[in-house]
CHARMM-style PDB file with segment names, atoms N, HN, CA, C and O in Angstrom:
ATOM      1  N   MET     1     -16.033  -3.705   2.273  1.00  0.00      PROA
ATOM      2  CA  MET     1     -15.349  -3.517   3.575  1.00  0.00      PROA
ATOM      3  C   MET     1     -14.232  -2.489   3.281  1.00  0.00      PROA
ATOM      4  O   MET     1     -13.451  -2.677   2.348  1.00  0.00      PROA
ATOM      5  N   ASN     2     -14.165  -1.473   4.026  1.00  0.00      PROA
ATOM      6  HN  ASN     2     -14.800  -1.320   4.784  1.00  0.00      PROA
ATOM      7  CA  ASN     2     -13.188  -0.207   3.807  1.00  0.00      PROA
ATOM      8  C   ASN     2     -11.988  -0.590   4.579  1.00  0.00      PROA
ATOM      9  O   ASN     2     -11.984  -0.452   5.802  1.00  0.00      PROA
ATOM     10  N   PHE     3     -10.909  -1.090   3.904  1.00  0.00      PROA
ATOM     11  HN  PHE     3     -10.912  -1.202   2.911  1.00  0.00      PROA
ATOM     12  CA  PHE     3      -9.751  -1.455   4.641  1.00  0.00      PROA
ATOM     13  C   PHE     3      -9.009  -0.174   5.162  1.00  0.00      PROA
ATOM     14  O   PHE     3      -8.434  -0.174   6.251  1.00  0.00      PROA
ATOM     15  N   LEU     4      -9.044   0.783   4.435  1.00  0.00      PROA
ATOM     16  HN  LEU     4      -9.510   0.783   3.550  1.00  0.00      PROA
ATOM     17  CA  LEU     4      -8.046   2.310   4.993  1.00  0.00      PROA
ATOM     18  C   LEU     4      -8.837   2.527   6.389  1.00  0.00      PROA
ATOM     19  O   LEU     4      -8.164   2.677   7.409  1.00  0.00      PROA
ATOM     20  N   LEU     5     -10.200   2.547   6.455  1.00  0.00      PROA
ATOM     21  HN  LEU     5     -10.747   2.425   5.626  1.00  0.00      PROA
ATOM     22  CA  LEU     5     -10.680   3.232   7.257  1.00  0.00      PROA
ATOM     23  C   LEU     5     -10.443   2.152   8.851  1.00  0.00      PROA
ATOM     24  O   LEU     5     -10.073   2.588   9.941  1.00  0.00      PROA
ATOM     25  N   ASP     6     -10.754   0.854   8.554  1.00  0.00      PROA
ATOM     26  HN  ASP     6     -11.055   0.500   7.668  1.00  0.00      PROA
ATOM     27  CA  ASP     6     -10.653  -0.387   9.605  1.00  0.00      PROA
ATOM     28  C   ASP     6      -8.767  -0.451  10.058  1.00  0.00      PROA
ATOM     29  O   ASP     6      -8.317  -0.823  11.141  1.00  0.00      PROA
ATOM     30  N   ALA     7      -8.098  -0.047   9.049  1.00  0.00      PROA
ATOM     31  HN  ALA     7      -8.464   0.255   8.168  1.00  0.00      PROA
ATOM     32  CA  ALA     7      -6.672  -0.105   9.446  1.00  0.00      PROA
ATOM     33  C   ALA     7      -6.434   1.186  10.246  1.00  0.00      PROA
ATOM     34  O   ALA     7      -5.671   1.061  11.205  1.00  0.00      PROA
ATOM     35  N   THR     8      -6.934   2.359  10.028  1.00  0.00      PROA
ATOM     36  HN  THR     8      -7.553   2.460   9.249  1.00  0.00      PROA
ATOM     37  CA  THR     8      -6.809   3.902  10.766  1.00  0.00      PROA
ATOM     38  C   THR     8      -7.492   3.263  11.853  1.00  0.00      PROA
ATOM     39  O   THR     8      -6.699   3.016  12.761  1.00  0.00      PROA
ATOM     40  N   ASP     9      -8.619   2.919  12.090  1.00  0.00      PROA
ATOM     41  HN  ASP     9      -9.264   3.120  11.352  1.00  0.00      PROA
ATOM     42  CA  ASP     9      -9.136   2.644  13.586  1.00  0.00      PROA
ATOM     43  C   ASP     9      -8.157   1.429  14.249  1.00  0.00      PROA
ATOM     44  O   ASP     9      -8.137   1.413  15.480  1.00  0.00      PROA
ATOM     45  N   ALA    10      -7.579   0.706  13.748  1.00  0.00      PROA
ATOM     46  HN  ALA    10      -7.595   0.719  12.748  1.00  0.00      PROA
ATOM     47  CA  ALA    10      -6.663  -0.385  14.414  1.00  0.00      PROA
ATOM     48  C   ALA    10      -5.505   0.393  14.684  1.00  0.00      PROA
ATOM     49  O   ALA    10      -5.128   0.161  15.833  1.00  0.00      PROA
ATOM     50  N   VAL    11      -4.722   1.292  14.050  1.00  0.00      PROA
ATOM     51  HN  VAL    11      -5.028   1.480  13.116  1.00  0.00      PROA
ATOM     52  CA  VAL    11      -3.241   2.036  14.193  1.00  0.00      PROA
ATOM     53  C   VAL    11      -3.483   2.972  15.118  1.00  0.00      PROA
ATOM     54  O   VAL    11      -2.595   3.283  15.913  1.00  0.00      PROA
ATOM     55  N   LEU    12      -4.902   3.644  15.155  1.00  0.00      PROA
ATOM     56  HN  LEU    12      -5.624   3.392  14.510  1.00  0.00      PROA
ATOM     57  CA  LEU    12      -4.857   4.724  16.022  1.00  0.00      PROA
ATOM     58  C   LEU    12      -4.821   4.385  17.553  1.00  0.00      PROA
ATOM     59  O   LEU    12      -4.722   5.294  18.378  1.00  0.00      PROA
ATOM     60  N   THR    13      -4.918   2.845  17.986  1.00  0.00      PROA
ATOM     61  HN  THR    13      -4.999   2.107  17.316  1.00  0.00      PROA
ATOM     62  CA  THR    13      -4.890   2.273  19.291  1.00  0.00      PROA
ATOM     63  C   THR    13      -3.412   1.943  19.607  1.00  0.00      PROA
ATOM     64  O   THR    13      -3.171   1.578  20.758  1.00  0.00      PROA
ATOM     65  N   TRP    14      -2.395   2.029  18.722  1.00  0.00      PROA
ATOM     66  HN  TRP    14      -2.591   2.326  17.787  1.00  0.00      PROA
ATOM     67  CA  TRP    14      -0.928   1.812  18.699  1.00  0.00      PROA
ATOM     68  C   TRP    14      -0.432   3.089  19.330  1.00  0.00      PROA
ATOM     69  O   TRP    14      -0.986   4.178  19.183  1.00  0.00      PROA
ATOM     70  N   GLU    15       0.610   2.880  20.014  1.00  0.00      PROA
ATOM     71  HN  GLU    15       1.060   1.995  20.133  1.00  0.00      PROA
ATOM     72  CA  GLU    15       1.519   3.898  20.509  1.00  0.00      PROA
ATOM     73  C   GLU    15       2.588   3.899  19.449  1.00  0.00      PROA
ATOM     74  O   GLU    15       3.576   3.214  19.711  1.00  0.00      PROA
ATOM     75  N   ILE    16       2.573   4.580  18.233  1.00  0.00      PROA
ATOM     76  HN  ILE    16       1.770   5.137  18.020  1.00  0.00      PROA
ATOM     77  CA  ILE    16       3.548   5.037  17.408  1.00  0.00      PROA
ATOM     78  C   ILE    16       4.010   6.335  17.006  1.00  0.00      PROA
ATOM     79  O   ILE    16       3.153   7.217  16.958  1.00  0.00      PROA
ATOM     80  N   SER    17       5.064   6.598  16.741  1.00  0.00      PROA
ATOM     81  HN  SER    17       5.760   5.881  16.781  1.00  0.00      PROA
ATOM     82  CA  SER    17       5.341   8.164  16.198  1.00  0.00      PROA
ATOM     83  C   SER    17       4.533   8.594  15.240  1.00  0.00      PROA
ATOM     84  O   SER    17       4.087   7.798  14.414  1.00  0.00      PROA
ATOM     85  N   GLU    18       4.180  10.119  15.205  1.00  0.00      PROA
ATOM     86  HN  GLU    18       4.543  10.766  15.876  1.00  0.00      PROA
ATOM     87  CA  GLU    18       3.642  10.549  14.063  1.00  0.00      PROA
ATOM     88  C   GLU    18       4.111  10.124  12.660  1.00  0.00      PROA
ATOM     89  O   GLU    18       3.342   9.929  11.718  1.00  0.00      PROA
ATOM     90  N   GLU    19       5.316  10.011  12.618  1.00  0.00      PROA
ATOM     91  HN  GLU    19       5.941  10.169  13.383  1.00  0.00      PROA
ATOM     92  CA  GLU    19       6.125   9.876  11.244  1.00  0.00      PROA
ATOM     93  C   GLU    19       6.047   8.425  10.671  1.00  0.00      PROA
ATOM     94  O   GLU    19       6.398   8.026   9.561  1.00  0.00      PROA
ATOM     95  N   GLY    20       5.560   7.818  11.597  1.00  0.00      PROA
ATOM     96  HN  GLY    20       5.275   8.142  12.499  1.00  0.00      PROA
ATOM     97  CA  GLY    20       5.599   6.034  11.167  1.00  0.00      PROA
ATOM     98  C   GLY    20       3.785   5.988  11.042  1.00  0.00      PROA
ATOM     99  O   GLY    20       3.253   4.941  10.675  1.00  0.00      PROA
ATOM    100  N   PHE    21       3.052   7.058  11.340  1.00  0.00      PROA
ATOM    101  HN  PHE    21       3.485   7.908  11.638  1.00  0.00      PROA
ATOM    102  CA  PHE    21       1.534   6.764  11.347  1.00  0.00      PROA
ATOM    103  C   PHE    21       1.209   6.373   9.863  1.00  0.00      PROA
ATOM    104  O   PHE    21       0.809   5.223   9.679  1.00  0.00      PROA
ATOM    105  N   ALA    22       1.328   7.132   8.886  1.00  0.00      PROA
ATOM    106  HN  ALA    22       1.653   8.066   9.035  1.00  0.00      PROA
ATOM    107  CA  ALA    22       1.037   6.798   7.624  1.00  0.00      PROA
ATOM    108  C   ALA    22       1.279   5.534   7.134  1.00  0.00      PROA
ATOM    109  O   ALA    22       0.372   4.864   6.641  1.00  0.00      PROA
ATOM    110  N   ASP    23       2.639   5.066   7.239  1.00  0.00      PROA
ATOM    111  HN  ASP    23       3.376   5.610   7.640  1.00  0.00      PROA
ATOM    112  CA  ASP    23       3.147   3.692   6.658  1.00  0.00      PROA
ATOM    113  C   ASP    23       2.520   2.566   7.491  1.00  0.00      PROA
ATOM    114  O   ASP    23       2.241   1.433   7.097  1.00  0.00      PROA
ATOM    115  N   ALA    24       2.333   3.135   8.835  1.00  0.00      PROA
ATOM    116  HN  ALA    24       2.559   4.055   9.155  1.00  0.00      PROA
ATOM    117  CA  ALA    24       1.644   2.033   9.653  1.00  0.00      PROA
ATOM    118  C   ALA    24       0.226   1.502   8.962  1.00  0.00      PROA
ATOM    119  O   ALA    24      -0.137   0.339   8.787  1.00  0.00      PROA
ATOM    120  N   ILE    25      -0.411   2.666   8.650  1.00  0.00      PROA
ATOM    121  HN  ILE    25      -0.116   3.611   8.793  1.00  0.00      PROA
ATOM    122  CA  ILE    25      -2.025   2.478   8.125  1.00  0.00      PROA
ATOM    123  C   ILE    25      -1.639   1.786   6.867  1.00  0.00      PROA
ATOM    124  O   ILE    25      -1.925   0.590   6.797  1.00  0.00      PROA
ATOM    125  N   LYS    26      -1.026   2.354   5.846  1.00  0.00      PROA
ATOM    126  HN  LYS    26      -0.793   3.325   5.903  1.00  0.00      PROA
ATOM    127  CA  LYS    26      -0.691   1.591   4.691  1.00  0.00      PROA
ATOM    128  C   LYS    26      -0.235  -0.096   4.931  1.00  0.00      PROA
ATOM    129  O   LYS    26      -0.702  -0.987   4.222  1.00  0.00      PROA
ATOM    130  N   ASN    27       0.457  -0.277   5.717  1.00  0.00      PROA
ATOM    131  HN  ASN    27       0.836   0.447   6.293  1.00  0.00      PROA
ATOM    132  CA  ASN    27       0.771  -1.664   5.977  1.00  0.00      PROA
ATOM    133  C   ASN    27      -0.325  -2.212   6.262  1.00  0.00      PROA
ATOM    134  O   ASN    27      -0.791  -2.994   5.433  1.00  0.00      PROA
ATOM    135  N   GLN    28      -1.036  -1.967   7.493  1.00  0.00      PROA
ATOM    136  HN  GLN    28      -0.657  -1.332   8.166  1.00  0.00      PROA
ATOM    137  CA  GLN    28      -2.181  -2.371   8.148  1.00  0.00      PROA
ATOM    138  C   GLN    28      -3.342  -2.756   7.070  1.00  0.00      PROA
ATOM    139  O   GLN    28      -3.914  -3.845   7.043  1.00  0.00      PROA
ATOM    140  N   ALA    29      -3.563  -1.766   6.270  1.00  0.00      PROA
ATOM    141  HN  ALA    29      -3.098  -0.881   6.292  1.00  0.00      PROA
ATOM    142  CA  ALA    29      -4.344  -1.814   5.272  1.00  0.00      PROA
ATOM    143  C   ALA    29      -4.219  -2.849   4.200  1.00  0.00      PROA
ATOM    144  O   ALA    29      -5.155  -3.518   3.764  1.00  0.00      PROA
ATOM    145  N   CYS    30      -2.874  -2.922   3.791  1.00  0.00      PROA
ATOM    146  HN  CYS    30      -2.113  -2.378   4.145  1.00  0.00      PROA
ATOM    147  CA  CYS    30      -2.600  -4.259   3.145  1.00  0.00      PROA
ATOM    148  C   CYS    30      -2.521  -5.549   3.430  1.00  0.00      PROA
ATOM    149  O   CYS    30      -2.692  -6.500   2.668  1.00  0.00      PROA
ATOM    150  N   LEU    31      -2.194  -5.545   4.809  1.00  0.00      PROA
ATOM    151  HN  LEU    31      -2.055  -4.772   5.428  1.00  0.00      PROA
ATOM    152  CA  LEU    31      -2.525  -6.746   5.537  1.00  0.00      PROA
ATOM    153  C   LEU    31      -3.720  -7.198   5.567  1.00  0.00      PROA
ATOM    154  O   LEU    31      -3.907  -8.382   5.287  1.00  0.00      PROA
ATOM    155  N   MET    32      -4.702  -6.429   5.884  1.00  0.00      PROA
ATOM    156  HN  MET    32      -4.550  -5.467   6.112  1.00  0.00      PROA
ATOM    157  CA  MET    32      -6.118  -7.007   5.868  1.00  0.00      PROA
ATOM    158  C   MET    32      -6.809  -7.154   4.731  1.00  0.00      PROA
ATOM    159  O   MET    32      -7.914  -7.696   4.751  1.00  0.00      PROA
ATOM    160  N   SER    33      -6.132  -6.593   3.344  1.00  0.00      PROA
ATOM    161  HN  SER    33      -5.234  -6.153   3.327  1.00  0.00      PROA
ATOM    162  CA  SER    33      -6.649  -6.880   1.998  1.00  0.00      PROA
ATOM    163  C   SER    33      -5.716  -8.081   1.526  1.00  0.00      PROA
ATOM    164  O   SER    33      -6.039  -8.549   0.435  1.00  0.00      PROA
ATOM    165  N   ASP    34      -4.724  -8.607   2.088  1.00  0.00      PROA
ATOM    166  HN  ASP    34      -4.461  -8.226   2.975  1.00  0.00      PROA
ATOM    167  CA  ASP    34      -4.036  -9.644   1.673  1.00  0.00      PROA
ATOM    168  C   ASP    34      -3.248  -9.120   0.165  1.00  0.00      PROA
ATOM    169  O   ASP    34      -3.283  -9.698  -0.921  1.00  0.00      PROA
ATOM    170  N   ILE    35      -2.534  -7.815   0.528  1.00  0.00      PROA
ATOM    171  HN  ILE    35      -2.506  -7.346   1.410  1.00  0.00      PROA
ATOM    172  CA  ILE    35      -1.748  -7.311  -0.426  1.00  0.00      PROA
ATOM    173  C   ILE    35      -0.495  -7.024  -0.007  1.00  0.00      PROA
ATOM    174  O   ILE    35      -0.361  -6.526   1.111  1.00  0.00      PROA
ATOM    175  N   ASN    36       0.551  -7.265  -0.760  1.00  0.00      PROA
ATOM    176  HN  ASN    36       0.442  -7.670  -1.668  1.00  0.00      PROA
ATOM    177  CA  ASN    36       2.176  -7.043  -0.525  1.00  0.00      PROA
ATOM    178  C   ASN    36       2.171  -5.636  -0.433  1.00  0.00      PROA
ATOM    179  O   ASN    36       1.823  -4.963  -1.403  1.00  0.00      PROA
ATOM    180  N   PRO    37       2.499  -5.150   0.567  1.00  0.00      PROA
ATOM    181  CA  PRO    37       2.628  -3.346   1.148  1.00  0.00      PROA
ATOM    182  C   PRO    37       4.095  -2.921  -0.122  1.00  0.00      PROA
ATOM    183  O   PRO    37       4.238  -1.786  -0.578  1.00  0.00      PROA
ATOM    184  N   GLU    38       5.071  -4.180  -0.499  1.00  0.00      PROA
ATOM    185  HN  GLU    38       4.955  -5.101  -0.129  1.00  0.00      PROA
ATOM    186  CA  GLU    38       5.870  -3.843  -1.462  1.00  0.00      PROA
ATOM    187  C   GLU    38       5.396  -3.332  -2.739  1.00  0.00      PROA
ATOM    188  O   GLU    38       5.990  -2.434  -3.337  1.00  0.00      PROA
ATOM    189  N   GLU    39       4.250  -3.935  -3.203  1.00  0.00      PROA
ATOM    190  HN  GLU    39       3.768  -4.664  -2.717  1.00  0.00      PROA
ATOM    191  CA  GLU    39       3.640  -3.592  -4.523  1.00  0.00      PROA
ATOM    192  C   GLU    39       2.810  -2.251  -4.637  1.00  0.00      PROA
ATOM    193  O   GLU    39       2.242  -1.895  -5.670  1.00  0.00      PROA
ATOM    194  N   ILE    40       2.810  -1.676  -3.655  1.00  0.00      PROA
ATOM    195  HN  ILE    40       3.271  -1.964  -2.816  1.00  0.00      PROA
ATOM    196  CA  ILE    40       2.111  -0.317  -3.546  1.00  0.00      PROA
ATOM    197  C   ILE    40       3.273   0.736  -3.416  1.00  0.00      PROA
ATOM    198  O   ILE    40       4.197   0.696  -2.604  1.00  0.00      PROA
ATOM    199  N   SER    41       3.045   1.658  -4.354  1.00  0.00      PROA
ATOM    200  HN  SER    41       2.294   1.691  -5.014  1.00  0.00      PROA
ATOM    201  CA  SER    41       4.103   2.759  -4.289  1.00  0.00      PROA
ATOM    202  C   SER    41       3.317   4.116  -4.172  1.00  0.00      PROA
ATOM    203  O   SER    41       2.276   4.288  -4.805  1.00  0.00      PROA
ATOM    204  N   CYS    42       3.809   4.999  -3.407  1.00  0.00      PROA
ATOM    205  HN  CYS    42       4.655   4.859  -2.893  1.00  0.00      PROA
ATOM    206  CA  CYS    42       3.283   6.404  -3.822  1.00  0.00      PROA
ATOM    207  C   CYS    42       4.558   7.374  -4.167  1.00  0.00      PROA
ATOM    208  O   CYS    42       5.710   7.204  -3.768  1.00  0.00      PROA
ATOM    209  N   TYR    43       4.090   8.403  -4.983  1.00  0.00      PROA
ATOM    210  HN  TYR    43       3.154   8.540  -5.308  1.00  0.00      PROA
ATOM    211  CA  TYR    43       5.307   9.301  -5.448  1.00  0.00      PROA
ATOM    212  C   TYR    43       4.592  10.609  -5.038  1.00  0.00      PROA
ATOM    213  O   TYR    43       3.447  10.962  -5.321  1.00  0.00      PROA
ATOM    214  N   TYR    44       5.632  11.313  -4.229  1.00  0.00      PROA
ATOM    215  HN  TYR    44       6.562  11.025  -3.999  1.00  0.00      PROA
ATOM    216  CA  TYR    44       5.314  12.670  -4.105  1.00  0.00      PROA
ATOM    217  C   TYR    44       6.350  13.454  -4.738  1.00  0.00      PROA
ATOM    218  O   TYR    44       7.471  13.057  -5.055  1.00  0.00      PROA
ATOM    219  N   SER    45       5.764  14.837  -4.919  1.00  0.00      PROA
ATOM    220  HN  SER    45       4.853  15.160  -4.661  1.00  0.00      PROA
ATOM    221  CA  SER    45       6.618  15.870  -5.659  1.00  0.00      PROA
ATOM    222  C   SER    45       6.566  16.973  -5.093  1.00  0.00      PROA
ATOM    223  O   SER    45       5.424  17.291  -4.761  1.00  0.00      PROA
ATOM    224  N   ASP    46       7.368  17.699  -4.845  1.00  0.00      PROA
ATOM    225  HN  ASP    46       8.296  17.440  -5.115  1.00  0.00      PROA
ATOM    226  CA  ASP    46       7.310  19.075  -3.983  1.00  0.00      PROA
ATOM    227  C   ASP    46       7.485  20.221  -4.996  1.00  0.00      PROA
ATOM    228  OT1 ASP    46       7.481  21.391  -4.612  1.00  0.00      PROA
TER     229      ASP     46
END
C-alpha cells in the first residue's frame, strides 16, 4: 500500500492553504501507516 499516494488523495479533498499542504500529506500518511509524525524529519538546505 502506498500511503503517500493515499494521503495525497485524501488531502486533495480538504480545503487547506498551499502552505500547509505538504505537512498535511506527511501527517496523513503517518496516520495511515501508524507512524508518529514527530519521528520524521526533513532537512532543507538553501
